C-alpha positions in Angstrom: 17.6 -22.8 1.6 14.2 -21.3 0.5 13.5 -20.3 4.1 16.7 -18.3 4.3 15.9 -16.7 1.0 12.3 -16.0 1.9 13.4 -14.5 5.3 15.9 -12.2 3.6 13.2 -11.0 1.2 10.7 -10.5 4.0 13.2 -8.4 6.0 13.9 -6.3 2.9 10.2 -5.8 2.2 9.5 -4.8 5.9 12.4 -2.4 5.9 11.2 -0.8 2.7 7.7 -0.6 4.1 9.0 1.1 7.3 11.0 3.5 5.2 7.9 4.4 3.1 5.9 4.9 6.3 8.5 7.3 7.6 8.2 9.3 4.4 4.4 9.2 4.3 4.0 12.5 6.2 6.3 14.4 3.9 4.5 13.0 0.8 0.9 13.4 2.0 -1.0 16.4 0.7 1.6 17.2 -2.0 -0.9 16.8 -4.8 -4.6 17.7 -5.1 -6.7 15.8 -7.5 -10.5 15.3 -7.6 -12.1 12.7 -5.3 -13.2 10.4 -8.2 -9.7 10.4 -9.6 -8.3 9.6 -6.1 -10.7 6.7 -5.7 -9.8 5.3 -9.1 -6.1 5.8 -8.6 -6.2 4.0 -5.2 -8.2 1.1 -6.5 -5.9 0.7 -9.5 -2.8 0.7 -7.3 -4.4 -2.1 -5.2 -5.5 -4.2 -8.1 -2.6 -3.7 -10.4 -0.1 -4.3 -7.6 -1.6 -7.7 -6.8 -2.0 -8.6 -10.5 1.6 -7.6 -11.1 2.8 -9.8 -8.2 0.9 -12.9 -9.3 1.9 -12.5 -13.0 5.5 -11.8 -12.0 5.7 -14.8 -9.7 4.3 -17.0 -12.5 7.0 -15.6 -14.9 9.8 -16.3 -12.4 8.5 -19.8 -12.0 8.3 -20.4 -15.8 11.8 -18.9 -16.4 13.3 -21.4 -13.9 13.7 -19.2 -10.9 12.7 -22.0 -8.5 14.8 -25.1 -8.2 14.6 -28.3 -6.1 16.7 -26.7 -3.3 15.2 -23.2 -3.3 15.3 -20.2 -5.6 18.1 -19.5 -8.0 19.9 -16.2 -7.8 17.8 -14.9 -10.6 14.6 -16.2 -8.9 15.5 -14.6 -5.6 16.3 -11.2 -7.2 13.1 -11.4 -9.2 10.9 -12.3 -6.2 12.6 -9.7 -4.1 12.1 -7.0 -6.8 8.5 -8.0 -7.3 7.8 -7.8 -3.6 9.4 -4.3 -3.4 7.2 -3.1 -6.2 4.1 -4.7 -4.6 4.9 -3.1 -1.2 5.4 0.3 -3.0 2.1 0.0 -4.8 0.2 -1.0 -1.7 1.6 1.9 0.2 0.8 4.3 -2.6 -2.8 2.9 -2.6 -3.1 3.3 1.1 -1.8 6.9 1.0 -4.2 7.9 -1.8 -7.2 6.3 -0.1 -6.4 7.7 3.3 -6.0 11.1 1.7 -9.5 10.6 0.2 -10.9 9.8 3.6 -9.2 12.7 5.3 -10.4 15.2 2.7 -14.0 14.4 3.8 -13.2 15.3 7.4 -13.6 19.0 8.3 -11.1 20.8 10.3 -13.7 22.7 12.3 -13.7 22.3 16.1 -16.1 19.8 17.4 -19.5 21.3 18.4 -22.3 19.8 20.3 -23.9 16.6 18.9 -27.3 16.8 17.2 -29.0 15.2 20.2 -27.6 17.9 22.5 -28.7 20.6 20.2 -32.2 19.2 20.0 -32.4 19.0 23.8 -31.3 22.6 24.1 -34.0 23.7 21.6 -36.7 21.6 23.4 -36.0 23.3 26.8 
């Protein structure tokens, strides 16, 4: 039974992740914050998401969400909700950190490389 419950949760998390990915273009660039704040925010999303997942799974276990034949209804809903929040936080972290990396890239057209410029000067 736990395989069926786990598979249903996995499909839910993948569908939500795909939906977030489709919305990523619309959300990117909507806010401008300083680079250090972006780095801090991205790292906090990564760490807090993982911490929340581990603590939440522990809480579901302690509250009797797992039985001998699988998860209880409460356990399955709790695990599924924790997974959705985890997926959301990881996607938000990726979006923030990718935005941080993209902000460092210039939009200027590519010029000649440094070596090619040096060769032109030496001729």
